[in-house]
N, C-alpha and C positions, 0 to 999 in steps of 0.2 A: 221173416218179415220182408218187406220190399227190398230186394237186393237185385234189381234189374241191372243189366249190363250197361244201359244208358249210353253214354258217350263212348264207351269202350267197344264199339262195334255192335250194331243191332240189326235185326231183321224186320222189326216193326217200323213203320215210317213215322217221321216226325213232321208236324205241320199243325195248322189250325184244326182242332178236332172237328170231324164230320163235315169239313168244308171241301173234301175231295182233293185238297191240294197236297199231294203226296210227294215227299222229297226222296232223296236217294238214301237217307240214313235209316237203318233198320234196328229192332230189339226182338199150408201148408198151413182154436177152440171152437170147436164147432158147435156144440150145444151151449155156446157161451152166452152169458148174460152181461149186464153192465159190469159185473165184477170179473168176467171171464172172456172179454173180447180178444184176449191174446192167449196163446197156449204155450206150454213149456217146451214142446218139441217144435220149434219154429221151422217151417219149411224154408228152403234157402236156395239161392241161385248164385248171385255174385254180389260184391259190394255195390251199394247204390251210390252213384256219383252225383245225384241230384239232391239239393236241399228241399226238404219236405216238412210241412207242419199241417197235420190234418186231424179232424175229429170224424170218427166213423161210428155210425149206429145202424143196427139192423135187427129185425124182429120177424118171426114167423108165428102165426096163430092158427092152429087147427080148428076146424068148425065142427068136428065130431070127436068124441072121446076125450080122454085125458092124456096129455103128453108132457115130457119135460119142456120147460121154457127154452126155446131156441132163439137166442138173441146175443148181440155183442155190442160193446161200446168202449172205445178207448181213444186216447190221444197218441198220435204217432209223430215221431220227430227223427229226422235224419240230417246229420250235419257233416258233409265232407270238409276236409281241412280243419278238423278239430285239433287244436293245439299245434299240430304239425301238418304240412301239406299232404303227407302220405297217410294220415289217420282219418278214419270215418267213424263217427259215433251214431249208432242206431238205438233208439229208445222207444218202447211202447209201454204206456202206463194205463192201467185200468184201476178202479177203486181199490182192489185188494190184490193186484197182481202186477209184476214188473218183469219185463224182458228186455235185456240190454246186450249189445255187442259192440266191441271196439275192433274195427277193421284196420289192418295194416297192409298197404299196397306195396307190391314189388318185393315180397319176401322170397328168399331163395333164388328166384329168377325174376326178370322184369315183368313177367306175365303170370305170376303166382301171388295170390293174396291170402292173408291169414286173418281169421276172425276169432276172437276170444269172447265168450259170452257167459252170462249168468241169468238165471230166471228163477222165479219162485213166487209163491203166494197161495191164496185160497182156492179150493175147489177144482183145480186144473186137472186132477186125476180122478174126478168123480165118475162113477159108473152108473148108468141108467139101464135097467133091464127092460127091453121091449121085446115081447114075444107074442106071436100070433095077433099082432095089431093092438096089443094091450100094453100099457106102461105099468109095470109091476113095481110099485113103490116099496113093497115089503122085501124085495130082493135087490134093491138099489141102495147105494151108499156113497157118502162124500169121500173125496180123496184130495189131499193137499200135496204140494210138491215143492222141491228145491232141486236145482240143476246147475252144473257147470259144464261148459262145452268148448270145443275148439273145432274150427272148420278151415279147410283149404279149398281155394277156387283157382284152378289152373286153366288158362286160355290156351287151347291147342293150336289155333290158327289166327294169330293176331293180325295178319295182313288180309284176311278174307272179310267180305261184307257180312256174311252170315256167320255168327260166332259159334264155336264149339267149345264146350267147357267140360272138364272133368272135375267133379265136386266130391268132397269127402267130409264127414263129420264124425267125431266121437263125443260122447256125453256120459257123465256120471249122474245118474238120476235117482232121487229118493222120493217114494210115494208114501204118504202117511194116511192110512185109511181109518175111518171111524163109522159108527152107526149114528142114526138120528131118530127122531120120534116116529118116522114112518117105517123104519126098518123093523122087520119081524123080530121079536125077542129071541126066537129060536134060530134065527139066521146069523151065523158067525161070519163077520167080515174078515177079509184077509189081514194078516199081520203086515206091519210096515215093511216095505219092500225096497231094496236097493237093486239097481240094474245098471249094466253097462250097455249103452245103445250105440250102434254104428250104422251110418248110412253112406252110400256112395252112389254116384250117378253120372251118366253121360247125357248132356243136353246140347242139341243143335238148334239154333234159333232161340225162340223164347217170346214171352209177352212182356212188353214194357209195363211197369206198374201203373198203367192207365188203360182202362177199357175203352177209351176214346181214340186210341191209336188207330189210324186208318187201315194199317196192315199188320198182321202178326202170323207167325208160323213157328211150329215147334215139333221136333221129334225127340223123345227122351226115354231113357231106360233107367230104372232105379232098383236098389236093393237096400233093405233095412233089416237089422238084427236087433232083437231084444234079448240080452243075456242076463238073466236074473241070478241073484246070489244063491237061490235055492228054489226048488219046486214047492208049491203050497197047495193045500186043499182047504176049502172054505164052503160056506153055504149051510144048507140043512143037513146035518150029520155028515159033513164033508162030501157033499154030492157033486162038487165041481172043483176044477183044478186050474192052477196057474202053471203053465209049462216052464221048465227051467230055461229053455231057449225057443224063441219063435222067429221065423224068417218070413219076410214079405218081399215080393217081387212085383213090380208094375211098370207099365209103359204108357206113354201118352203121345198122341199126335193131334194137332188142331190147325185150322186155317181160319183167319178172319180177313174179310175183304170189304172195303167201302167203295161204293160207286161214286164217281167224281161229281156229277151234276146233281143227282137227286139226294145225296148223302144217306141213302139207304145202305145198310150193311148186313152181312150174314156172318155167323160165327158157328163153326161146326167142329166137333172134336170127339175122339174115341179114347177111352181109358180102359185098360185091361190089367187085372192083377191076379196073383195066386199066392198061396202061403204054404209053409211047412210048419207043423205043430202050432197052428193058430189056436188061441183060446179066446174067452170072452173079452179079455183086456187088450188083445192084440189084433183081433179080426178087423177086416175092412168094414166100415160103417157107411151105409148109403141111405140117403133120404133127405127131404127138405129142399128149400130153395133159398140159400144164402150165398149168392155167387161171389161175394167179395171177402168171404171169411177164410179162404184157404188157397194155397198154391195149387192144390189138387182137389178141388171141390167135387164131391161125389153126389151131385144134385139129382133128386127125383121129385119134381113138383107134386104137391098134394100129399106127400108122405110125411110122417113125423120125422124130425131131424134125427139122423142115424137110426132109423127104424129097422133096417136090415143089417144083419151081421153075417158077413160072407167069408168063406174060405177062398173062393174064386169068384170072379165077376168079369163081365164085359159090359161097358156102359157107353151109350151114344148120346151126346147132348147136341142140341142145335138151337140157334136163336136168330130171329130176323127182326130188324128195327128200322123205323123210318120216321122223319119229322112230318107233322100234319098241320103246322101253322106257318104262315109266311116268314116270321122271324125265327122259326126253328127252335123256339123255347120249349115246345111241347113235342114229345115223341111217343109213339105207340110201338110196343114190342110183343112178339110172340115167341114162346120157347117150349121145348119139349124134350123128353128123354125116354129111352128104352134100355132095359138091362136084362141080361141073363145072369142069375145069381145062384151059385152053389153055396147054400147056407151052412152055417155050423150045424152039426148033427142035432143039437138041442133046439134049433130054430127052423126046422125043415117045413113046418106047417105053413110058413109064409109063402111057399111056392118058389118056382125058379124064374118065371117070366114076370117082368114088372114094367110099367110105363106110366108116364105122367105128362100132362100138357098144361100150359098156362099162358097168361097175357099180363101186360103191365103198361102203365102210363107214367111218364117221367116229366117233371117240370124242372127247368134249369133257370136259375136267377139271371137277371139281365147282365150283371157283371161277371157271371160265371163262377162266383165264389162258392155257391152251394147248389145242391140239387136234392130232390126227393122223388122216390119212386114208390108207387103203390102196385103190388103184384097180387095175382090170384093164380092158384094151381089146383089141378084136379088129379088125384092119384087113381088111375084107372084100375089098378090091381091091388091097391092097398086094402088090407083086411080091416073091417070094422063090424063088430057084432055079428060074426059068422057070415058076413056079406062082403062084397068087393066094391070099392069106390070111396073116395074121401076128398073133402074140400079144405082149402087152406088159403089164408090171406097173409100178406106181409107188407112191411115198409122198410125202405132203405134210405139212409140220409148220409150226406157227406158235407163237411165244411172244409174248404181248402184255403188256408191263410195266404198262400202264394199264387193262387190261380190267376189273379189279374196281372201280377207281375210277369208271369210266364206266358200262359195261354189259357183261355177260359175253358171251364168244364172238363177237368181231368178226373174222370172216375178212377179211383185208386184201388188197386188190388193189394191188400196187406200181406199176402202170402203167409198165411198161418196154417199150421198143421191141421188137417181135418180130424185128427184123432185125439187132440190134447185135452180139450175142455169139454166136460160132459155134465156139469153140475149147476147150471144157472137156476134150475128150479129150486135149488136148496136155499137161495136167498129170496126169490120172488115167487112165493107160492101161497 
């Protein structure tokens, strides 16, 4: 969840959003539905020093074929100074899911923070099989989750303007799988699974949990391990496997810049990843356009959400936005993405090269407390009925209870794992 470095040294600038007034201060459920707007494996950066109260909604709708519902909806609350001045409470609540962390500043060293978290609820470990452009309900299944975790955030350079953090997390995770009315009777779902998950990373710079920050820059490297209590076989006559250990490696760099007078901005980034012993449940999943659902969103406009399952990938994303009314309440944006994907062996028919483009219009309320964006995407290489090309529409909404008190129109990035929630279609179908 949103754990931006905020006052503790940033590389994104702070000021009135999109007004070009840049100061010297600088600054991870993906197929989620209203029940799944947060995921069990929360992406993380640092403890968030800002008080936040927000409602977030997002939805993607494909215009061809049948796909899992890609949506999220939750209330996010962050309270620094909770009970004690060195405690921070972070809480995200969806209808049947809760993710919470209590952060303690200055543990072990003045520049090391500790977070203790719990998470659990319905459908967060649901798996949706998408192969050759088809959503295969007969091979998909719900999964529920419970987790406890602990995180360390250590600032390497407290006296520098651009922060560098070493971050680590350990989690004990339990997934409970079941079938439903759409699962093929001959398809055996996995047994309930316990795993020990570990993540570590080095992040230089970062993005403030507001996409309206005039400047942002990041370079980061990450490693994630899934250590299951045992290997499993499942499916039709045990034709697929859950590896006992899977390893994920990825890196990201991006730059955002806002022009002072015109308030135009561009945002461009590259994410690359590889795996060892990846399986269907641990592979990278690319596709869709829900830019606020994850700390590491793997967006491909026009594609189903998490349509592609990758052992390795390289993804380029870019966005350009500008206001087109005198009061700057209306903005027009264009976005695009291109990717090289080394698919899982079982999903190779999707091909290696993929691209998508899109556009959107955003309205911001006069007081800046809420905004709504309507977006369109075209998946140039998405497979549909043995052909290529797919259309998608979507809507994004945010209500910020504290926007007027701080500054108007803070688009908030909740930093939720892109791999955690895959089962929204199980509630809304």
